[in-house]
C-alpha angles and dihedrals in degrees: 000000000000090000092052091047093052090047092054092047090051090049092054095047102042139036112228091210095064094089140041090253112113114260123207126220093242089058094066105018110120127179109239114217094189121133121257123279096256091048088050092052094047094044091054092053092043097056092049095049091042089059096037092136087065101038099040096062089043090052091050092050093050093048090052092048091048092051092048100041104030104020133216136249110289115243090236091059091048092049091046091055090046091052090049090053091050091051091050088050091054092049093054114105101262094307111117122199114233126233094257091051091050090050090049092051091048091050093049091047092052092048094048097042096039131234098276116091095206111017118206137178092258093051090049092052092049090047092055092046093050091049090053090048091053090046096051098040093047092051090047091054093046095046093053096040093051089049090054095248126143111242133176134204090253091055091056096045094047103035106032096069097073096098093043095119093045091048091049090053092053089045090055090050089052090051090052089052088055091063092100089057091048089051089050092053092050091046091050092052091050091046092052094049093048094042089237091148093057090086111074094218093051090045089055091050091051091049091054090047091050092049091052093049092049092047091050094051092042091052092050097041094050090074096034092058089053089046089057087059095042095049091060088073112102115263097011115129123215097249092050091046091052092049092046093049092048091054091044093054093047107132092358104082097101091052090048093050090052089053090050090052089050089050092053092049092050092049092049091051091046093052093046094048094048106031101041094061089045092052091047089049090050091050090054095044093048088064085081114078096221091063094059113118097025107129094216099144096042090053092047089049091053092049091051092048093052091046089050090055090051093048095047090050091050092047094052095042093053090051089050091053091051092048091055089062094058 
């Protein structure tokens, strides 16, 4: 019993992967008592909708700030792309694209190109700052609500910004850890332009390279995402938050990656279910001349983006709370 107790104490105080000495699975294996993935997804939606009087005004404020400080896609740019799609549809050899397919292409184009018509350095800085504001305020709301405290919108906006600098430092570290993925994107673009992937052997080599880059970034980001949550606690410095998150994720990274995959799938379904009908509705409404120039879809896109930030923050924070109980 004494030997097992000392082993558990050593496990909590040190990370067996911090040296070249071989570490055994039983040294870092911990039984996770976290709920299932579907329960995690539903619980994240539930806590947001349960406190809708708190999150709805906050969502409106962030959408307004995003429109004012960052900007949205101009209606003329959206209509221009829609006209280009219609012309391409006419030029196809007798195969006409349906309305749902057009809406899907428009949605994918807006997601891949972003919501800003003409991105600039200033808009990018404001975009990062607003994301950090949403992150910190959402965690502030959740922390107090889960503790049974009464909290108002003013409390979150005025008191949640204290760890802004610490959070920004951890955010920069997370961006640096995304460098392998950025390299992969550049390499893929070059491979497509040079037809490097046309040869099966080279395509296999690139697939192995891509898998290694994704695994490397995924391994590093698994602890950095938890560090972004941990650093929001008052008085916790970035280096300490990164070390704490690394120890917290010890032996749990595969489970966490699976939850991230589930999060991406849920967000894709959510965007398709909500945005596709809105784009179809906009395409029908724009048939009337008096509706021309109304940026309906760009505003809806901004609302969905801000809600996505809130949901992702809630999803990760709840997992962090469950991990602390292991």
